[in-house]
C-alpha positions in Angstrom: 0.1 -65.9 8.2 -0.4 -62.7 6.7 0.6 -59.4 8.0 -2.9 -58.3 8.4 -3.3 -61.7 10.8 -0.3 -60.9 12.8 -1.2 -57.3 13.0 -4.7 -58.4 14.1 -3.3 -60.5 16.7 -0.9 -58.0 17.9 -3.8 -55.7 18.4 -5.9 -57.9 20.2 -3.2 -58.6 22.5 -2.2 -54.6 22.7 -5.8 -53.3 23.4 -4.3 -50.1 22.2 -6.1 -46.6 22.4 -6.4 -45.1 19.0 -7.4 -41.3 18.7 -9.4 -41.1 15.4 -9.5 -36.9 14.5 -12.2 -37.6 11.5 -14.7 -39.6 13.3 -17.7 -37.7 12.1 -16.6 -39.3 8.3 -18.8 -42.2 8.2 -16.2 -44.7 6.8 -14.1 -43.7 9.8 -16.9 -44.4 12.1 -17.8 -47.6 10.9 -14.2 -48.9 11.0 -14.1 -47.7 14.6 -16.8 -49.3 15.8 -15.8 -52.3 13.9 -12.5 -52.4 15.5 -14.1 -51.7 19.1 -16.8 -54.5 18.6 -14.2 -57.0 17.5 -11.9 -56.4 20.6 -9.3 -54.7 18.4 -8.3 -51.3 20.0 -10.2 -48.9 21.8 -11.1 -45.7 19.8 -10.5 -42.4 21.2 -12.3 -39.3 20.1 -10.3 -36.0 20.0 -10.9 -34.3 23.4 -13.0 -31.1 23.0 -11.2 -28.7 25.6 -7.5 -27.4 24.8 -6.2 -28.8 28.5 -2.6 -28.0 29.9 -1.7 -31.2 29.8 -2.0 -31.2 25.8 -0.2 -27.8 25.8 2.5 -28.9 28.1 2.7 -32.3 25.8 3.1 -30.2 22.3 5.3 -27.4 23.7 7.8 -30.3 24.5 8.3 -31.3 21.0 9.8 -27.9 19.7 9.6 -25.2 22.1 6.9 -23.5 20.8 5.8 -20.7 22.6 2.4 -21.2 24.4 0.3 -19.1 22.3 1.1 -20.4 19.3 0.4 -23.6 20.7 -3.0 -23.0 22.0 -4.2 -21.7 18.6 -2.8 -24.7 17.0 -4.6 -26.8 19.3 -8.1 -25.3 18.2 -7.7 -28.0 15.4 -8.5 -31.4 15.9 -5.7 -32.8 14.0 -3.5 -31.2 16.3 -5.3 -32.0 19.7 -5.2 -35.9 18.5 -1.4 -35.4 18.0 -0.5 -33.9 21.3 -3.1 -36.5 22.7 -0.5 -39.1 21.4 2.4 -37.1 22.9 0.5 -36.7 26.1 -0.1 -40.7 26.4 -3.7 -40.3 26.2 -3.5 -42.2 23.1 -1.1 -44.7 21.2 -1.3 -43.8 18.0 -3.1 -41.8 15.6 -5.3 -42.6 12.4 -6.0 -39.6 10.1 -6.0 -38.6 6.3 -9.4 -40.1 5.3 -10.6 -36.1 5.1 -7.5 -34.4 5.3 -4.4 -33.8 3.1 -1.6 -35.5 3.6 0.6 -32.3 4.1 -2.0 -31.3 7.2 -1.3 -34.5 9.0 2.1 -34.6 8.6 2.4 -30.9 10.0 0.3 -32.0 13.0 2.6 -35.0 13.6 5.4 -33.0 13.3 4.3 -30.4 15.5 2.2 -32.5 18.3 4.0 -35.7 18.2 7.7 -34.9 17.2 10.4 -36.9 15.1 12.4 -39.7 16.7 15.7 -39.3 17.8 18.1 -39.2 15.3 15.4 -38.6 12.6 15.5 -35.2 10.6 13.2 -36.1 7.5 9.7 -38.1 7.9 8.8 -40.3 5.2 5.7 -42.5 4.3 5.3 -46.3 3.4 2.4 -48.0 1.7 2.1 -51.9 2.8 1.1 -53.9 -0.5 -0.3 -57.0 -0.3 -1.0 -58.9 -3.5 -3.4 -61.7 -4.3 -0.9 -64.3 -4.5 -0.1 -63.9 -1.0 3.4 -61.7 -0.9 3.5 -58.7 0.8 5.8 -55.4 0.2 6.9 -52.2 1.8 6.7 -49.5 -0.9 8.6 -46.2 0.1 8.3 -43.4 -0.4 5.1 -42.7 -2.1 3.3 -39.9 -0.3 5.9 -37.4 1.2 9.2 -36.7 -0.5 8.7 -35.6 -3.9 12.3 -35.7 -4.9 14.4 -36.7 -2.3 18.3 -35.9 -2.1 20.8 -38.7 -1.0 20.0 -37.7 2.7 16.6 -37.8 2.5 16.6 -41.1 0.5 18.7 -42.7 3.0 16.7 -41.6 6.0 13.9 -43.1 3.8 15.8 -46.3 3.3 16.7 -46.8 7.0 13.4 -46.2 8.3 11.8 -48.4 5.8 14.3 -51.2 6.7 13.0 -50.9 10.2 9.2 -50.9 9.1 9.9 -53.9 6.8 11.6 -55.9 10.0 8.7 -55.3 12.3 5.8 -55.9 9.9 7.6 -58.8 7.6 9.6 -60.6 9.8 13.0 -59.8 7.7 14.1 -56.7 5.5 15.5 -57.1 2.2 16.0 -53.6 0.8 16.1 -52.7 -2.8 17.3 -49.2 -4.0 15.0 -49.0 -7.5 16.5 -47.2 -10.4 16.2 -47.3 -14.2 19.8 -48.9 -14.1 21.5 -51.8 -12.3 24.8 -51.7 -11.2 27.0 -49.5 -13.3 25.0 -50.2 -16.6 23.5 -46.5 -16.7 24.3 -43.0 -15.4 22.7 -40.1 -14.5 21.8 -37.8 -11.6 19.1 -40.0 -9.9 21.5 -43.3 -10.1 24.0 -41.7 -8.7 22.1 -40.4 -5.9 20.8 -44.4 -5.5 24.4 -45.6 -5.7 25.3 -43.0 -2.8 22.7 -44.6 -0.8 23.6 -48.2 -1.6 27.3 -47.8 -0.8 26.5 -45.8 2.6 23.8 -48.4 4.0 24.8 -51.7 1.9 21.5 -51.9 0.6 21.0 -53.6 -2.9 21.0 -51.0 -5.4 21.1 -49.3 -8.0 18.7 -52.0 -9.3 16.0 -52.3 -11.6 12.7 -53.5 -10.0 12.5 -56.9 -12.2 16.0 -57.8 -11.1 14.8 -56.7 -7.6 12.2 -59.2 -7.6 12.9 -61.9 -10.1 16.1 -64.4 -8.8 16.8 -65.4 -12.7 17.1 -61.7 -14.0 19.2 -60.9 -10.7 21.5 -63.6 -11.4 22.2 -62.6 -15.1 22.7 -59.1 -14.0 24.9 -59.9 -11.4 23.1 -58.0 -8.4 20.7 -58.8 -5.4 19.1 -62.1 -5.1 15.9 -61.1 -6.7 13.8 -61.6 -3.5 13.5 -58.1 -2.4 10.5 -57.2 -0.2 11.3 -53.4 1.0 11.2 -51.3 -2.5 12.5 -47.9 -2.5 11.8 -45.7 -5.3 13.8 -42.7 -6.3 11.2 -40.3 -6.4 7.5 -39.6 -5.6 6.6 -40.1 -9.1 7.9 -43.3 -9.2 6.4 -44.8 -6.0 3.4 -43.2 -6.3 2.9 -44.3 -9.9 4.1 -47.8 -8.8 1.9 -48.4 -6.0 -1.3 -47.3 -8.1 -0.5 -49.4 -11.0 -0.1 -52.6 -8.5 -3.7 -51.7 -7.3 -5.3 -51.3 -10.3 -3.4 -53.8 -12.7 -2.1 -56.4 -10.6 -5.3 -56.2 -7.8 -2.9 -55.5 -4.7 -4.5 -54.2 -1.6 -2.2 -51.0 -0.5 -2.6 -50.3 2.9 -1.7 -46.8 4.0 0.1 -44.8 3.6 1.6 -44.6 7.0 4.2 -42.3 8.3 7.9 -42.9 9.3 10.2 -41.3 11.8 7.8 -40.1 14.0 8.0 -40.8 17.8 4.7 -42.4 17.8 2.9 -44.6 14.9 0.8 -42.1 12.8 -1.4 -43.2 9.7 -2.3 -41.0 7.2 -5.3 -42.7 5.2 -5.8 -42.1 1.5 -8.9 -39.7 1.3 -10.2 -42.8 -0.9 -9.8 -45.3 2.0 -12.7 -47.8 2.4 -14.1 -49.3 5.7 -11.8 -52.1 5.4 -9.0 -50.3 4.2 -9.3 -48.1 7.5 -9.9 -51.0 9.5 -6.8 -52.5 8.0 -4.6 -49.6 8.1 -5.3 -49.2 12.0 -4.1 -52.7 12.8 -1.0 -52.1 11.3 -0.6 -49.1 12.9 -1.4 -50.7 16.4 0.9 -53.6 15.3 4.0 -50.9 15.1 2.9 -48.8 18.5 5.3 -50.8 20.6 8.0 -51.4 17.8 10.4 -48.0 16.9 9.2 -46.2 13.5 13.0 -45.3 12.4 
């Protein structure tokens, strides 16, 4: 059973309430209609009024002063995030008509990070025509992560991989495998590998091919959670897989928040939005970090 099929079953069982702050976008509206028609979730529009409930929920996150909270809640993205925090929705799906930074700001202010998490990150669920499934991170948020940020990305992605794929085999990717190369980026990856026990630094072919892994003496060549050393590498990789490999890139999803948040690509199709919502719902009862 594919990850999308499992997510569909989870969504049907959960009957979650999902807030869509961009229902005026025809793609989002059609995806929400299909999800509701098929009994997969209850789409929730953003409330119009800035209620005391939303104000209180948002003030809990960072202790932000009430006047500023009320100003922020004039924006639909912030109201949607506060609705999740207040329990009026189980998850938020946004980004079809909003840049990633705005979705992150709203989630940070309105939902808040999970305990022990200081850095949000993102991942794509990559589904290939041959049935292989991967988590790619970080492909949308952290431009040039230092060791602290890269470790946070890796640990959050491990939890995501376990929840979605059943098991997480994490590879910390680099242009170097083991001790074959040197450089600032390699040393960052190596320090994270030492701290976490994840495989790395390792080149992509060794991470994915058992024969090459054996020759290079690192890992089993069966990774399904790929951690990229920079946003350049991650973003380029997932788009190449889409265009040259025919992979479906579902997401990006945000990691590290107290409740699930999906940051859709602004080029997302109706099919993409439906699939992303199913995955978001599947994570609604699973810690995101």
